[in-house]
PDB file with one MODEL, atoms N, CA, C and O in Angstrom:
MODEL        1
ATOM      1  N   MET A   1       0.855  -1.169   0.000  1.00  0.00           N
ATOM      2  CA  MET A   1       0.000   0.000   0.000  1.00  0.00           C
ATOM      3  C   MET A   1       0.904   1.235   0.000  1.00  0.00           C
ATOM      4  O   MET A   1       1.539   1.544   1.008  1.00  0.00           O
ATOM      5  N   THR A   2       0.958   1.923  -1.108  1.00  0.00           N
ATOM      6  CA  THR A   2       1.793   3.115  -1.213  1.00  0.00           C
ATOM      7  C   THR A   2       1.007   4.349  -0.821  1.00  0.00           C
ATOM      8  O   THR A   2      -0.206   4.417  -1.020  1.00  0.00           O
ATOM      9  N   ALA A   3       1.705   5.319  -0.264  1.00  0.00           N
ATOM     10  CA  ALA A   3       1.073   6.560   0.174  1.00  0.00           C
ATOM     11  C   ALA A   3       0.568   7.337  -1.038  1.00  0.00           C
ATOM     12  O   ALA A   3       1.267   7.450  -2.045  1.00  0.00           O
ATOM     13  N   ASN A   4      -0.630   7.863  -0.937  1.00  0.00           N
ATOM     14  CA  ASN A   4      -1.161   8.706  -2.001  1.00  0.00           C
ATOM     15  C   ASN A   4      -1.769   9.997  -1.448  1.00  0.00           C
ATOM     16  O   ASN A   4      -2.532  10.679  -2.132  1.00  0.00           O
ATOM     17  N   ILE A   5      -1.421  10.317  -0.210  1.00  0.00           N
ATOM     18  CA  ILE A   5      -1.912  11.545   0.427  1.00  0.00           C
ATOM     19  C   ILE A   5      -0.707  12.377   0.840  1.00  0.00           C
ATOM     20  O   ILE A   5       0.160  11.907   1.578  1.00  0.00           O
ATOM     21  N   GLY A   6      -0.658  13.607   0.362  1.00  0.00           N
ATOM     22  CA  GLY A   6       0.445  14.511   0.671  1.00  0.00           C
ATOM     23  C   GLY A   6       0.293  15.153   2.040  1.00  0.00           C
ATOM     24  O   GLY A   6      -0.681  14.910   2.752  1.00  0.00           O
ATOM     25  N   THR A   7       1.269  15.974   2.394  1.00  0.00           N
ATOM     26  CA  THR A   7       1.332  16.575   3.728  1.00  0.00           C
ATOM     27  C   THR A   7       0.153  17.505   4.010  1.00  0.00           C
ATOM     28  O   THR A   7      -0.473  17.409   5.066  1.00  0.00           O
ATOM     29  N   ILE A   8      -0.149  18.390   3.087  1.00  0.00           N
ATOM     30  CA  ILE A   8      -1.253  19.331   3.306  1.00  0.00           C
ATOM     31  C   ILE A   8      -2.580  18.585   3.366  1.00  0.00           C
ATOM     32  O   ILE A   8      -3.408  18.843   4.240  1.00  0.00           O
ATOM     33  N   ASP A   9      -2.774  17.671   2.445  1.00  0.00           N
ATOM     34  CA  ASP A   9      -3.989  16.850   2.421  1.00  0.00           C
ATOM     35  C   ASP A   9      -4.121  16.065   3.724  1.00  0.00           C
ATOM     36  O   ASP A   9      -5.206  15.977   4.298  1.00  0.00           O
ATOM     37  N   ARG A  10      -3.016  15.501   4.181  1.00  0.00           N
ATOM     38  CA  ARG A  10      -3.022  14.716   5.419  1.00  0.00           C
ATOM     39  C   ARG A  10      -3.409  15.580   6.612  1.00  0.00           C
ATOM     40  O   ARG A  10      -4.248  15.186   7.422  1.00  0.00           O
ATOM     41  N   ASN A  11      -2.794  16.765   6.720  1.00  0.00           N
ATOM     42  CA  ASN A  11      -3.095  17.654   7.842  1.00  0.00           C
ATOM     43  C   ASN A  11      -4.560  18.096   7.830  1.00  0.00           C
ATOM     44  O   ASN A  11      -5.196  18.171   8.882  1.00  0.00           O
ATOM     45  N   LEU A  12      -5.089  18.386   6.651  1.00  0.00           N
ATOM     46  CA  LEU A  12      -6.498  18.778   6.562  1.00  0.00           C
ATOM     47  C   LEU A  12      -7.422  17.625   6.959  1.00  0.00           C
ATOM     48  O   LEU A  12      -8.425  17.841   7.638  1.00  0.00           O
ATOM     49  N   ARG A  13      -7.088  16.409   6.539  1.00  0.00           N
ATOM     50  CA  ARG A  13      -7.890  15.245   6.899  1.00  0.00           C
ATOM     51  C   ARG A  13      -7.863  14.999   8.409  1.00  0.00           C
ATOM     52  O   ARG A  13      -8.892  14.700   9.015  1.00  0.00           O
ATOM     53  N   LEU A  14      -6.678  15.127   9.008  1.00  0.00           N
ATOM     54  CA  LEU A  14      -6.571  14.920  10.447  1.00  0.00           C
ATOM     55  C   LEU A  14      -7.371  15.969  11.213  1.00  0.00           C
ATOM     56  O   LEU A  14      -8.067  15.643  12.175  1.00  0.00           O
ATOM     57  N   LEU A  15      -7.274  17.213  10.793  1.00  0.00           N
ATOM     58  CA  LEU A  15      -8.013  18.293  11.437  1.00  0.00           C
ATOM     59  C   LEU A  15      -9.523  18.085  11.293  1.00  0.00           C
ATOM     60  O   LEU A  15     -10.268  18.225  12.264  1.00  0.00           O
ATOM     61  N   LEU A  16      -9.966  17.755  10.093  1.00  0.00           N
ATOM     62  CA  LEU A  16     -11.386  17.519   9.844  1.00  0.00           C
ATOM     63  C   LEU A  16     -11.882  16.308  10.640  1.00  0.00           C
ATOM     64  O   LEU A  16     -12.974  16.335  11.208  1.00  0.00           O
ATOM     65  N   GLY A  17     -11.076  15.256  10.673  1.00  0.00           N
ATOM     66  CA  GLY A  17     -11.460  14.053  11.405  1.00  0.00           C
ATOM     67  C   GLY A  17     -11.638  14.308  12.881  1.00  0.00           C
ATOM     68  O   GLY A  17     -12.619  13.862  13.477  1.00  0.00           O
ATOM     69  N   VAL A  18     -10.700  15.023  13.481  1.00  0.00           N
ATOM     70  CA  VAL A  18     -10.795  15.338  14.911  1.00  0.00           C
ATOM     71  C   VAL A  18     -11.980  16.258  15.173  1.00  0.00           C
ATOM     72  O   VAL A  18     -12.693  16.085  16.162  1.00  0.00           O
ATOM     73  N   ALA A  19     -12.196  17.231  14.297  1.00  0.00           N
ATOM     74  CA  ALA A  19     -13.323  18.151  14.471  1.00  0.00           C
ATOM     75  C   ALA A  19     -14.660  17.412  14.398  1.00  0.00           C
ATOM     76  O   ALA A  19     -15.538  17.637  15.230  1.00  0.00           O
ATOM     77  N   LEU A  20     -14.816  16.541  13.416  1.00  0.00           N
ATOM     78  CA  LEU A  20     -16.067  15.785  13.301  1.00  0.00           C
ATOM     79  C   LEU A  20     -16.238  14.802  14.446  1.00  0.00           C
ATOM     80  O   LEU A  20     -17.342  14.632  14.962  1.00  0.00           O
ATOM     81  N   LEU A  21     -15.164  14.162  14.839  1.00  0.00           N
ATOM     82  CA  LEU A  21     -15.225  13.197  15.930  1.00  0.00           C
ATOM     83  C   LEU A  21     -15.573  13.876  17.254  1.00  0.00           C
ATOM     84  O   LEU A  21     -16.185  13.260  18.127  1.00  0.00           O
ATOM     85  N   SER A  22     -15.190  15.120  17.402  1.00  0.00           N
ATOM     86  CA  SER A  22     -15.511  15.844  18.635  1.00  0.00           C
ATOM     87  C   SER A  22     -17.019  16.075  18.778  1.00  0.00           C
ATOM     88  O   SER A  22     -17.507  16.302  19.885  1.00  0.00           O
ATOM     89  N   LEU A  23     -17.760  16.019  17.662  1.00  0.00           N
ATOM     90  CA  LEU A  23     -19.210  16.185  17.729  1.00  0.00           C
ATOM     91  C   LEU A  23     -19.887  15.065  18.504  1.00  0.00           C
ATOM     92  O   LEU A  23     -21.016  15.226  18.967  1.00  0.00           O
ATOM     93  N   VAL A  24     -19.211  13.938  18.647  1.00  0.00           N
ATOM     94  CA  VAL A  24     -19.771  12.823  19.410  1.00  0.00           C
ATOM     95  C   VAL A  24     -19.758  13.146  20.894  1.00  0.00           C
ATOM     96  O   VAL A  24     -20.634  12.698  21.635  1.00  0.00           O
ATOM     97  N   PHE A  25     -18.764  13.927  21.340  1.00  0.00           N
ATOM     98  CA  PHE A  25     -18.581  14.181  22.765  1.00  0.00           C
ATOM     99  C   PHE A  25     -19.066  15.554  23.206  1.00  0.00           C
ATOM    100  O   PHE A  25     -19.564  15.694  24.323  1.00  0.00           O
ATOM    101  N   VAL A  26     -18.937  16.568  22.361  1.00  0.00           N
ATOM    102  CA  VAL A  26     -19.366  17.926  22.703  1.00  0.00           C
ATOM    103  C   VAL A  26     -20.286  18.443  21.608  1.00  0.00           C
ATOM    104  O   VAL A  26     -20.425  17.819  20.556  1.00  0.00           O
ATOM    105  N   GLY A  27     -20.895  19.555  21.855  1.00  0.00           N
ATOM    106  CA  GLY A  27     -21.800  20.129  20.851  1.00  0.00           C
ATOM    107  C   GLY A  27     -23.118  19.382  20.814  1.00  0.00           C
ATOM    108  O   GLY A  27     -23.689  19.084  21.863  1.00  0.00           O
ATOM    109  N   PRO A  28     -23.613  19.075  19.620  1.00  0.00           N
ATOM    110  CA  PRO A  28     -24.922  18.419  19.516  1.00  0.00           C
ATOM    111  C   PRO A  28     -24.905  16.944  19.928  1.00  0.00           C
ATOM    112  O   PRO A  28     -25.965  16.324  20.015  1.00  0.00           O
ATOM    113  N   GLN A  29     -23.733  16.374  20.183  1.00  0.00           N
ATOM    114  CA  GLN A  29     -23.569  14.971  20.582  1.00  0.00           C
ATOM    115  C   GLN A  29     -24.339  14.025  19.661  1.00  0.00           C
ATOM    116  O   GLN A  29     -25.146  13.210  20.108  1.00  0.00           O
ATOM    117  N   THR A  30     -24.072  14.154  18.402  1.00  0.00           N
ATOM    118  CA  THR A  30     -24.737  13.349  17.391  1.00  0.00           C
ATOM    119  C   THR A  30     -23.823  12.213  16.927  1.00  0.00           C
ATOM    120  O   THR A  30     -22.610  12.404  16.839  1.00  0.00           O
ATOM    121  N   PRO A  31     -24.378  11.039  16.629  1.00  0.00           N
ATOM    122  CA  PRO A  31     -23.543   9.950  16.136  1.00  0.00           C
ATOM    123  C   PRO A  31     -22.959  10.217  14.748  1.00  0.00           C
ATOM    124  O   PRO A  31     -22.069   9.488  14.312  1.00  0.00           O
ATOM    125  N   TRP A  32     -23.438  11.237  14.051  1.00  0.00           N
ATOM    126  CA  TRP A  32     -22.884  11.586  12.745  1.00  0.00           C
ATOM    127  C   TRP A  32     -21.421  12.009  12.865  1.00  0.00           C
ATOM    128  O   TRP A  32     -20.695  12.025  11.871  1.00  0.00           O
ATOM    129  N   GLY A  33     -20.996  12.345  14.056  1.00  0.00           N
ATOM    130  CA  GLY A  33     -19.605  12.706  14.265  1.00  0.00           C
ATOM    131  C   GLY A  33     -18.666  11.542  14.017  1.00  0.00           C
ATOM    132  O   GLY A  33     -17.474  11.747  13.786  1.00  0.00           O
ATOM    133  N   LEU A  34     -19.187  10.312  14.060  1.00  0.00           N
ATOM    134  CA  LEU A  34     -18.363   9.134  13.799  1.00  0.00           C
ATOM    135  C   LEU A  34     -17.876   9.087  12.358  1.00  0.00           C
ATOM    136  O   LEU A  34     -16.945   8.346  12.042  1.00  0.00           O
ATOM    137  N   VAL A  35     -18.489   9.862  11.492  1.00  0.00           N
ATOM    138  CA  VAL A  35     -18.020   9.983  10.109  1.00  0.00           C
ATOM    139  C   VAL A  35     -16.592  10.532  10.103  1.00  0.00           C
ATOM    140  O   VAL A  35     -15.843  10.320   9.150  1.00  0.00           O
ATOM    141  N   GLY A  36     -16.226  11.230  11.161  1.00  0.00           N
ATOM    142  CA  GLY A  36     -14.885  11.779  11.294  1.00  0.00           C
ATOM    143  C   GLY A  36     -13.800  10.717  11.354  1.00  0.00           C
ATOM    144  O   GLY A  36     -12.623  11.023  11.159  1.00  0.00           O
ATOM    145  N   LEU A  37     -14.178   9.478  11.621  1.00  0.00           N
ATOM    146  CA  LEU A  37     -13.198   8.394  11.645  1.00  0.00           C
ATOM    147  C   LEU A  37     -12.591   8.154  10.258  1.00  0.00           C
ATOM    148  O   LEU A  37     -11.433   7.751  10.143  1.00  0.00           O
ATOM    149  N   ILE A  38     -13.372   8.403   9.219  1.00  0.00           N
ATOM    150  CA  ILE A  38     -12.893   8.155   7.850  1.00  0.00           C
ATOM    151  C   ILE A  38     -11.726   9.070   7.492  1.00  0.00           C
ATOM    152  O   ILE A  38     -10.666   8.565   7.120  1.00  0.00           O
ATOM    153  N   PRO A  39     -11.870  10.397   7.586  1.00  0.00           N
ATOM    154  CA  PRO A  39     -10.705  11.229   7.255  1.00  0.00           C
ATOM    155  C   PRO A  39      -9.569  11.054   8.264  1.00  0.00           C
ATOM    156  O   PRO A  39      -8.400  11.200   7.905  1.00  0.00           O
ATOM    157  N   LEU A  40      -9.893  10.744   9.510  1.00  0.00           N
ATOM    158  CA  LEU A  40      -8.848  10.545  10.511  1.00  0.00           C
ATOM    159  C   LEU A  40      -7.993   9.323  10.185  1.00  0.00           C
ATOM    160  O   LEU A  40      -6.765   9.396  10.230  1.00  0.00           O
ATOM    161  N   VAL A  41      -8.626   8.217   9.861  1.00  0.00           N
ATOM    162  CA  VAL A  41      -7.890   6.992   9.544  1.00  0.00           C
ATOM    163  C   VAL A  41      -7.121   7.128   8.232  1.00  0.00           C
ATOM    164  O   VAL A  41      -5.970   6.701   8.143  1.00  0.00           O
ATOM    165  N   THR A  42      -7.744   7.717   7.219  1.00  0.00           N
ATOM    166  CA  THR A  42      -7.037   7.879   5.944  1.00  0.00           C
ATOM    167  C   THR A  42      -5.865   8.852   6.096  1.00  0.00           C
ATOM    168  O   THR A  42      -4.834   8.682   5.445  1.00  0.00           O
ATOM    169  N   GLY A  43      -6.011   9.855   6.938  1.00  0.00           N
ATOM    170  CA  GLY A  43      -4.908  10.781   7.184  1.00  0.00           C
ATOM    171  C   GLY A  43      -3.761  10.115   7.925  1.00  0.00           C
ATOM    172  O   GLY A  43      -2.596  10.346   7.601  1.00  0.00           O
ATOM    173  N   LEU A  44      -4.076   9.295   8.912  1.00  0.00           N
ATOM    174  CA  LEU A  44      -3.039   8.594   9.665  1.00  0.00           C
ATOM    175  C   LEU A  44      -2.323   7.554   8.798  1.00  0.00           C
ATOM    176  O   LEU A  44      -1.110   7.374   8.908  1.00  0.00           O
ATOM    177  N   ALA A  45      -3.081   6.874   7.941  1.00  0.00           N
ATOM    178  CA  ALA A  45      -2.496   5.836   7.085  1.00  0.00           C
ATOM    179  C   ALA A  45      -1.818   6.414   5.844  1.00  0.00           C
ATOM    180  O   ALA A  45      -1.055   5.717   5.175  1.00  0.00           O
ATOM    181  N   ARG A  46      -2.089   7.679   5.532  1.00  0.00           N
ATOM    182  CA  ARG A  46      -1.588   8.342   4.319  1.00  0.00           C
ATOM    183  C   ARG A  46      -2.008   7.608   3.056  1.00  0.00           C
ATOM    184  O   ARG A  46      -1.308   7.648   2.044  1.00  0.00           O
ATOM    185  N   PHE A  47      -3.144   6.946   3.117  1.00  0.00           N
ATOM    186  CA  PHE A  47      -3.653   6.191   1.975  1.00  0.00           C
ATOM    187  C   PHE A  47      -5.160   6.370   1.895  1.00  0.00           C
ATOM    188  O   PHE A  47      -5.866   6.212   2.892  1.00  0.00           O
ATOM    189  N   CYS A  48      -5.654   6.702   0.697  1.00  0.00           N
ATOM    190  CA  CYS A  48      -7.082   6.855   0.461  1.00  0.00           C
ATOM    191  C   CYS A  48      -7.495   5.913  -0.663  1.00  0.00           C
ATOM    192  O   CYS A  48      -7.023   6.052  -1.791  1.00  0.00           O
ATOM    193  N   PRO A  49      -8.381   4.946  -0.363  1.00  0.00           N
ATOM    194  CA  PRO A  49      -8.803   4.015  -1.403  1.00  0.00           C
ATOM    195  C   PRO A  49      -9.527   4.698  -2.560  1.00  0.00           C
ATOM    196  O   PRO A  49      -9.425   4.250  -3.702  1.00  0.00           O
ATOM    197  N   VAL A  50     -10.248   5.765  -2.282  1.00  0.00           N
ATOM    198  CA  VAL A  50     -10.957   6.484  -3.348  1.00  0.00           C
ATOM    199  C   VAL A  50      -9.947   7.141  -4.292  1.00  0.00           C
ATOM    200  O   VAL A  50     -10.141   7.137  -5.508  1.00  0.00           O
ATOM    201  N   TYR A  51      -8.878   7.701  -3.741  1.00  0.00           N
ATOM    202  CA  TYR A  51      -7.822   8.263  -4.573  1.00  0.00           C
ATOM    203  C   TYR A  51      -7.217   7.184  -5.458  1.00  0.00           C
ATOM    204  O   TYR A  51      -6.929   7.427  -6.630  1.00  0.00           O
ATOM    205  N   ARG A  52      -7.025   6.002  -4.908  1.00  0.00           N
ATOM    206  CA  ARG A  52      -6.426   4.895  -5.671  1.00  0.00           C
ATOM    207  C   ARG A  52      -7.310   4.512  -6.849  1.00  0.00           C
ATOM    208  O   ARG A  52      -6.818   4.315  -7.960  1.00  0.00           O
ATOM    209  N   ILE A  53      -8.617   4.407  -6.609  1.00  0.00           N
ATOM    210  CA  ILE A  53      -9.561   4.048  -7.672  1.00  0.00           C
ATOM    211  C   ILE A  53      -9.577   5.121  -8.764  1.00  0.00           C
ATOM    212  O   ILE A  53      -9.630   4.813  -9.955  1.00  0.00           O
ATOM    213  N   ALA A  54      -9.530   6.395  -8.331  1.00  0.00           N
ATOM    214  CA  ALA A  54      -9.581   7.505  -9.285  1.00  0.00           C
ATOM    215  C   ALA A  54      -8.226   7.791  -9.919  1.00  0.00           C
ATOM    216  O   ALA A  54      -8.146   8.574 -10.866  1.00  0.00           O
ATOM    217  N   GLY A  55      -7.162   7.175  -9.417  1.00  0.00           N
ATOM    218  CA  GLY A  55      -5.838   7.425  -9.966  1.00  0.00           C
ATOM    219  C   GLY A  55      -5.255   8.765  -9.552  1.00  0.00           C
ATOM    220  O   GLY A  55      -4.442   9.340 -10.275  1.00  0.00           O
ATOM    221  N   ILE A  56      -5.663   9.263  -8.400  1.00  0.00           N
ATOM    222  CA  ILE A  56      -5.218  10.563  -7.901  1.00  0.00           C
ATOM    223  C   ILE A  56      -4.157  10.353  -6.832  1.00  0.00           C
ATOM    224  O   ILE A  56      -4.208   9.380  -6.079  1.00  0.00           O
ATOM    225  N   SER A  57      -3.209  11.256  -6.768  1.00  0.00           N
ATOM    226  CA  SER A  57      -2.217  11.260  -5.693  1.00  0.00           C
ATOM    227  C   SER A  57      -1.851  12.697  -5.377  1.00  0.00           C
ATOM    228  O   SER A  57      -1.445  13.444  -6.267  1.00  0.00           O
ATOM    229  N   SER A  58      -1.989  13.091  -4.126  1.00  0.00           N
ATOM    230  CA  SER A  58      -1.580  14.434  -3.720  1.00  0.00           C
ATOM    231  C   SER A  58      -0.207  14.387  -3.070  1.00  0.00           C
ATOM    232  O   SER A  58       0.276  15.394  -2.553  1.00  0.00           O
ATOM    233  N   CYS A  59       0.415  13.228  -3.095  1.00  0.00           N
ATOM    234  CA  CYS A  59       1.726  13.022  -2.496  1.00  0.00           C
ATOM    235  C   CYS A  59       2.812  13.373  -3.514  1.00  0.00           C
ATOM    236  O   CYS A  59       2.752  12.956  -4.670  1.00  0.00           O
ATOM    237  N   ALA A  60       3.805  14.146  -3.067  1.00  0.00           N
ATOM    238  CA  ALA A  60       4.895  14.523  -3.976  1.00  0.00           C
ATOM    239  C   ALA A  60       5.766  13.321  -4.310  1.00  0.00           C
ATOM    240  O   ALA A  60       6.252  13.196  -5.434  1.00  0.00           O
ATOM    241  N   ASN A  61       5.962  12.443  -3.344  1.00  0.00           N
ATOM    242  CA  ASN A  61       6.767  11.245  -3.550  1.00  0.00           C
ATOM    243  C   ASN A  61       5.925  10.044  -3.107  1.00  0.00           C
ATOM    244  O   ASN A  61       5.948   9.698  -1.925  1.00  0.00           O
ATOM    245  N   PRO A  62       5.192   9.407  -3.999  1.00  0.00           N
ATOM    246  CA  PRO A  62       4.254   8.345  -3.615  1.00  0.00           C
ATOM    247  C   PRO A  62       4.919   7.095  -3.053  1.00  0.00           C
ATOM    248  O   PRO A  62       4.217   6.232  -2.524  1.00  0.00           O
ATOM    249  N   GLU A  63       6.231   6.958  -3.142  1.00  0.00           N
ATOM    250  CA  GLU A  63       6.892   5.750  -2.644  1.00  0.00           C
ATOM    251  C   GLU A  63       7.162   5.815  -1.155  1.00  0.00           C
ATOM    252  O   GLU A  63       7.442   4.781  -0.550  1.00  0.00           O
ATOM    253  N   SER A  64       7.089   7.008  -0.523  1.00  0.00           N
ATOM    254  CA  SER A  64       7.405   7.107   0.909  1.00  0.00           C
ATOM    255  C   SER A  64       6.191   6.917   1.765  1.00  0.00           C
ATOM    256  O   SER A  64       6.285   6.970   2.991  1.00  0.00           O
TER     257      SER A  64
ENDMDL
END
């Protein structure tokens, strides 16, 4: 599994994931905040299956 998520993309995914996940604990306390797990996990893994299917890579060096 080669990385296909670059640094900026990764940071945005991590930020979005944490923000959405926080909705489970604070704010409206809605289970929709669990959707935040998707960008959080893809950001941590630096791999997005949707990018792979579409042939997209935001990574400058996809081998690292």
